[in-house]
N, C-alpha and C positions, 0 to 999 in steps of 0.2 A: 799135363792137364788130363783129367779123367774124361774119357769119351762118353757121350750120351748113348745109352742103349735104346734102340728104337725097335718097334714092332708095328706091323701093319695088319689090321683087321679087315679082311676082304681081299681078294686077289683078282678083281676084275679089271675093267678098262682103266679107270682113273688110278687104281692102285699101282699100275705100271709106272706112272710118273713119280709117285711117292717112293716106291722102291728104288727107282733110278736115282732120285735126289738124295736119299739117305746113303746109298752106296757111294755117291760122289762127294759127300761131305766129309772132310778130313777129321772133324771133331765128333763123328758119329760112327757107331757100329750097328749094323742091322742084325738083330738077334733072332727075330722070328717073324713068320707070316702065318696067319690062320685064314682058312677058307672053308666054306661049306661044300666045295667041289674039288675033288682030287685033280680033275682035268686042269683047273686054273692053277693049282700048285705046280703041277708038272710043267705047264706052259711057262710060268715065271722062272722055275728052276732052269729050264732049257734056255730061256732068253738071256738070263743074267749069270748063269753058272752059279746059282746061289749055294752057299755053304752054311747058311743059317738054318735053324730048326724050322720045319714046316709042320703045321698042325692042321688036322682035319676036324672041323667042328669042335674045337677045344679052346674056346675063348677064355673061359674061366681059368683053365690050366695055364694058359699063356700069361694072363694077368697076374697070376700068383708068383711069377718069377721075380727074384730080387734084382736081377741084372737088367731089367727093362725100366727105363725112365720115361719113355714117351711112346704113345700109341696113336697111330693114324686110323681114323674110322672111315673106311672106304666101302661101306656096304650100301644096301638099298635104303632110301630116305627114311622109311618108317622105323628102321632099327637104330638110327643115329643117336637119338637122345638116350635110349635105354643103354646102349653100349658105351656111350660117353660117360654116363652117370656111373656105370660099373667101373670104368677106368679111373674116374676121379676118386671113387670110394677106395680103390686099391692104391691110391697115392700116385697115380701115373699122370704126367702131363699129357695133354690130349689135343690133337688136331682133328677137327670134325669137318668132314666134307659137308657142303651145303646141301639141303637145309640142315641146321643143327637140331631142329624139331619141327613137327608138323601140326601140333595142337598147342593151345595156350597152356594146358596143364603140363605137357612135356617141357615146354619152354620155361615155365616157372620152376619146375623141379630141377632142370638142368642148371639154370642160372644159380639157383640157391645152393645146389650141391657143390658146384664149382667154387662158389664163395666160401662155403663151409670147409671144404677140403683143403683149400689153399694152394691147389695145383695151378699151373698155368694152362690155359685152354684157349684155343683160337678157332674161329670159323674159317672155312676154306674159301675165303673171298680172295682168290689168287690174283685178281686183276689189280690189286694194290701194288703189285710188283711189275706191272706192264709199264714200259717206258713212257708212253703217252699219258697214262693215268698219273704217273709220278710228276711229269712236267705240268699237267693241269693243276695238280695239288700245289706245286711251287708257285704257279701263277696266282692261284687263289690266295695263298698265304702272303704273297708279296703285295696283295691288294691291287693288282694291275687291272682288274675288271671293275674296281670300285665297289659300290654297294649292290649286291646281287638282289634282283627282284623276281627273277624267273630262272628255273633250272629244270632240265628234263633229261630223261634217258630212255632208250628203247632197247628191248631184248626181243629180237625177232628171229626165231629159230624153230623150224619144224622138227619135232621129236617123235620117235617111234619106240615101241616097247610096251607090253601090256601093263607092267607095274607103273610106268610113267603116266599112264592115262587114267589111273584109278585114285580116287581121293584117299582111300584108306592106306595106300602105300606111298603116295607122292605129295599129298596135302592139297595143293591147288596150283594154279598156273604161275603165280608170282613165286611161290616157294620152289617150284620145279625149276625155274630159270630166271624169272624177273627179279629175284632177290639180289642178283648181282647189280642190277640197275638201281634198286632201292639203296643198296649199300653204297654205291658210287655217289649218288645224290647226297646221302647223309655225310659221307666222308668229305666231300667238297664243301658242304655248308658248315662243317666243323663246329659243333656245339649249338647251332641253331636248330633245335629239335622240332620234329613234326608234332603238331598238337591236334590235328584233325585230318581224317582221311575219307575221301569219297571214292568208292569203287564202282565201276561200270563194266558190265559184261556184254559182249556182242551177242545178239540173238541169232542172226544168220550164222550158219556154220559151214565150214568146208569139210570138216571131219566129225564123225559122230561116235568114234570109239572112246572118246573122253566121257567120263561121268561127271565132269565139271566143265564150266565154260573155258575153252582153250584160248580165247582172245579176250583180254581185259585191259582196262586202263585205271590207274589210280591217280586221283588229284590230291595234292598234298598242300596243307597250310602249315607254315612254319611259325615259330614264336615271333619272329621279326615282322611277320606280315607278308614275307615273300611267299610265292606259290611255286609248286612243282608239278610235274607230270611224269609218270612212268607208264609206258605201254609195253605189253608182253603178248606175243602170240606164239603158241606152240603148234599151230596148224597152218602157218603162212606158206604160200607157194612161192618161195624165193630163197636166194642164198642167205646165209647167216649175216645179221647186222647187229652191231652194238653201237648205239648213238649216244653222244653227249652234247647237250646244248646249254649254254649258260649266258644269260644276259645281265649285265651290270651297268651302273651309271657311267663307267669309264671304258667299257668295251664289251665285246661279245666273242664267245668261243663256240665254234661248231666243229666237234671232233678235233682234227688236227689243223683247223683253220682259225686264225685269230685276227680280229680287228680291234685296235686298242689305241686310246689317246696317248699312251706312253710313247708311241712311235710317230712323231710329228711328220706330216707329209704323206702318211699312208693313204693310198687312194683305192685300195682293194684288199681282199683277204690275203693275209700272210700265211703261207703253209709251213707247218712245222714238220720237217723230215724226220720221222722216227718210226718205231714199231707200234702199230695201232692194233687194238683188240678186234681184229676183223675175221678171225677164224675160230670155229667151235672145237676143233680137234684138241684133245688134251696135250698133244705134243707141242702145240703152239703156246700153251699157257706157261707162265713163269714159275712153275712149281719149285725150281731150284732156289730162286730168290726167297720164296715164301718159307721153305724149310730151312734154308741157311739162316735166315733171320730168326726163326723160332728157336732153333738150337742155340744161337748166340744169346738169346734172351734167357734161356734156361741156364746156360753156363754162367752168365753175368747177373742173374737174378733181376732182370729188367722186365717191365711191362711190355707184352708183345703187341704187335699190330693185329687188328681184327679180333681182339679179345672177346670171349663170350660175355664178359661184363658189359661190353658195348653192343655186340652183334645181336643180342636178344631183341634190341629195339628195332632193328631192321626186320627181323622175323615177325615182330608184333605188328608192324605196318602191313606186311604181306597178309597176315591173318585178318587184320582190321579191314583191309580193302575187300577181301572176300566176303566178310560179314556185311559190309556196306552194300555190295552188289546184290547179295541175297535179300537183304532187308529193305533196300531202297531208301537209305538215310545215311547222312554223314556219321562217322564214328569218332568220338573224342578219345584222345590218348592221354595218359597210358591206360592200358587194359589190365595190367598186372603190376 
């Protein structure tokens, strides 16, 4: 079997786990890493003993190689769409770290270019491979909660870094982090799309280095009439939290606790012993599962999980919530 030739664009923090995962996949060969900083390249070479080619500010040269089939985009948020479009035009399959775009125009252009090029492209919603999230998905597909009427998720994580606090480089609060929660809510509702978004931004602030509101909530209306809520704070004074709450006609789930009609005689919450998404460090995230799955999809020509063909809808909700908070009105979807 031909091995998939992989390359990584960017050599920072999250790129570490992409590189590690490619090196650990038996059906893949890491061909190249490109970075704007020689220090990052030196660090990754020392960490992994890399024998692949290392490029300094030579993305176009790296894309021109015939032996590269897949590119991971691991740069700063505002570069993601541009670099992913370039990869698609070069005929490369592409894994784009979230967010895949920070404006509607970028989002539209990326979605359309991927469709036109015919490459496989996924958004980096790595929590799809977290054990608890997979268990919740199985519970939902089995119908064990009955008809869902309310679903919510919280992404509470204080972040630092100048580029993360500026709209022109990170987009907005939901795009910066809360998109994971929007993605989870959409994934669990499976096909019941959001048709209206109301965004609210907290006026009191703990931090003023952000040039956009760092604490927001999005209220979601689904086609079915179910409602949802996603809250995100990048300024919270607390440890990292990623919450999931789902209420249905036959049961309720709160993170890894379940109360369900299926289990007769249940008098309290049942705890599911598994790995929960309770840490923000990239070392804790299941990148290996994400990348193994994507490589298998490329080899077997299958539709991948978290495809750009679907993930653009998650990003559209993030942008619509920001628009709603600024304009003080609900926003109907779709926008593009």
